[in-house]
N, C-alpha and C positions, 0 to 999 in steps of 0.2 A: 976421485974416490972420496970417502967420508973421513973427516978428521977424527983422530982418536979421542980428542976431548969434547967432541960434539955428541950430545946424547942422541941415540938412535930412536926412530919412531917406535920400534918394537919395545924399547925400554920405557918410553913414555906411556904406551898403552898398558904395558905390564904393571907400571906403577899406579896407573889410574884404576885398574881393576880392583885391587884390595880395598881402596877407599870406597868405591862404589859398593862392593860386597859388604863392607863393614856398615855402611849407612843402611843398606837393605836389611842386614841382620838386626840392626838396632831397631828399625821400624817393626820388623816381624816380632822381635822380642817384646817390644812395648805393647804391641797389639795382643800378643799372647798373655802378657801380664794383666792387661785390661780385662780380657775375657775370663782368665782364671780368677781375677779379683771379683768379677761380677758373680761368678758361681759361689765364691766364699761368702760374699755379702748376702746373697740370696739365702744361703744356708743359715747364716747368723740371724738375718731378719726373720726367717721362719721360726727360729727358736724364741725370739723376743716377742713375737706376735701372740704368744700364749698368755702374756701378762697385760693387765690394765685394760682401760677402755680403748676405743678406737683412736683417739688422739694421742694417748700414751704409746700405742703401737706405732702410729705414724712417726712420732718423735724418735722412738727407739730404732725403727728401721732406717730413718734418715741419718741418725748419728752413726749407725753401723755402716752405712754406705760411704762414710768419710774415712773409714779406717785404712783402706788402701792408699788414699791420698796422703795420709800421715806417714805411711811406710815409705812412699816415694820421697816425701819431704825429708825424711831422715837420711836417705841415701843420696839424694841429689840437691837438697836445699831448694826445692821448688814444689809448689802444689799444682799438680796438673789440672788444667781446666776440665778435661774430660771427666775426671772423678768428681770434681765439685759440681759440674753440670749433672752428672748422674745422681748425686745425692739430692740436688734440687728437684730432679725429676721424680725421685722416690717420694719426696715430701709432697709435691704437687699431686701425684697419683693417689697417695694415701689420703690426702686431704679431700680430694674429689670423692673418694669412696666414702669417707666420713659424711660428707654433705649429702651423698646419695641416700645414706641410711638415716638422714635426719639429725646427725650430730654436727652442728654448725661450728662448734669450738669457739675459742676466744681469739678472734682476729686481732683485737686491740692488744692482747697479750703477745701475739706473734710480732706485731709491729714494735712494741716496746722491747721485746727480746732482741730484735734486730738492732734497734737503737742502742741498747745497753751493751751488747757484745761487739757489734761492728763499729759503733760510733767512735770509741776511743782508739781503736786500731786504725780506722780511716784517718783520724786526726794525726796520729803518729806517722802514718804513711805520707801524709801531705807535708808534714814538717821535715821528715827525714826518710825519703824513699829507700835509701840504702839500708836502713835498720829495720824496716818493716815493709815487706813486699805486698803488692796488691792482691796476690793470691791469698794471703792471710785475711785480707778484707773480705774477699768473696766467700771464703770458707766460713768466716764469722757471720756473714749474712745468713747463710743456710743454717748453720748451727744455732744461731740466735733465734731464728724463726721456729726451728724444730723444738727447742726446749721452751721457748716462749709460748708455744701452743699449749703447754701444760701449766707453766707458771713463769712469767717473765722474770721473776726474781732469780730463777735458776740460771738465766743468762748472766746476771751480775755475778753470782757465785761462781759460775763456770769460768768467766774471764779472770776473776780474782785468783781462783785456784790455778789456772793456767799460767798467769804471770808469776805467781809465787813459786811454782814448780820450776819454771824456766829460769828464774833468777837464782834459785837455790842451786840447781844443777850447773848453771853457767859459772857461778862464783866458785863453788867447790871443785868443779872440773877445770877451772881456769881456762874457760873457752871464750875466745874473742867474739865468735859468731855462733849462733845456735838457732836451728829452725823452730819457729813458734807454732806452726800448724799442728804438730803432734800433741803439744800441750793443750791446745784448744780442744782437740778431739778427746784427749784423756780427761780433761775437766768435764766435758759434756757427757762422756760415757759414765764417769764416776757419779755425777749428780743424777743422771737419768736412771741408772740402776738403783741408786739410793732412794730415789723418788718412787720407783716401782716397788721396791722392797718394803718401803714405808707404807 
């Protein structure tokens, strides 16, 4: 017969099922969040498309596409690649549309925007990966290119605003760790809408 202290096979299977179900639920939930976020981003992007020229619209739509990534970063302290890639795809698609209509934009401004926003973050990541994740670097590349397409100086201002807000909240909130991605998005959103309003 089976010893009392020996786990039964039925028990092993029963214990494995909740873990499998939990993993499946997490995957389904994540996919549902991604699809719902896509719909929200499309609605927000449609609202901002009414303002500015084609490149301002491209930048606004791209910045809007990073908002769900910021929400995930607040909850889980990570910037999901799927949302950063989605934002990059929005920028590429809208840039292609601008080129089709003969608006070639400021490519050098985009490159300078990437260097201005992503360069310092990449350096910090290389020096201390624990304090600055590579997801922040990738998000800064997309955001820097987006705001740089309008004016590369916006990337400098956006990074400065993000660092200032993060430091202020971290100090006054006595937080040892704080996600930086949301502040990058907040800085870019604030400057983008200020630029459009101006």
